[in-house]
N, C-alpha and C positions, 0 to 999 in steps of 0.2 A: 702542560697540564699533568698533575700528579695522577697516579694510578687510582687512588681512592676517589678523587674528584671525578675522574672519567667513569669509574664504575657507578658512582652515585648518579651522575648525569644520565647514563644509559638505563639505569633502573627506573629513574623518574620518567624518562621518555617511554619506556616499555609500559609502565603503569598507565600513562596518559593514553597511549594507543589502545590498550586493553579496555579502559573505561569508555573510550569513544566507541569502540566496536560493540561493547555490551549495550550501549544505548540504542542500537539498531535492532537488537534481538527482540523477538516477540516471545513471551513466555508460552510454553507448550499448552498450558491450560487455556490461555486466551485464544490461541490459534485454533484449538479444537471447538471453541464456542462461537466461532465466526465463520462466515462463508462469503465467497465472492458473489456479488449480485450485479449483473450487467443491466444497463439501461435505466438505472435509478438515480444516478448522481447528477447534480447540477454542474454547469460548466465551471471548471477550475476546482472542483471538489471531489474528483475521482481519486481513488487510492492507487490505481495503476491501470495498465493494460495497453493496448493494441492500436491498430489503425494508423492514424496520421500523427500520433504522438507516442512518446516513450514511457512516461510514467506519471506519478502522482501530481495532481494539481494542474495538469496540462491539457485537459479536454477543453474544447472550444465551444461546445454546444451542450445544452441541457439534455439529459436522458440519452446520451450517446450509447448506442447498443454495443459498441466495441470497448467501452470503458466500464470498469467495475468499481464498486464501493463495498468495503467489508461491512457486513451486517450480522446481527445475531443469527446463529444457525436456526434454520427452519422458518425464517420470516421472509426470505427473498421473494418467493413466488406469490406471496400474499400482498406485496407492495404494489399499489396502483399508481400509475403515472398518466399524464395526458396521452402518452404513446402506447399504453398497455401495461401489463404486469412486468415485474422484474424477472430475470431469467438467470439460471445457474450456468448458462453457456452464452457466448457472444451472440448478439442479435443482429441479423441482417435486415435492415429496414429500408423500405422504399425501393425503387428501381428506376 
């Protein structure tokens, strides 16, 4: 492989990796206008979190108090579910 072709290939690969990584970034303005709201997501629709699963789309129950959904800032605690309002911190339900 010629030096020019090798350089071109490495540059293209680096560009592809950079583009892929950029797709995961959240713009700062968007992040500031959203907050984590626990206990409001339907099963399989959580954005991330805790408990028995590791991340997005993996909750197995509706309104899991250990899973959060990103919602517009200032709206979480006004959201009503059959299990009560949303929370800015994980919810321990039942016992």
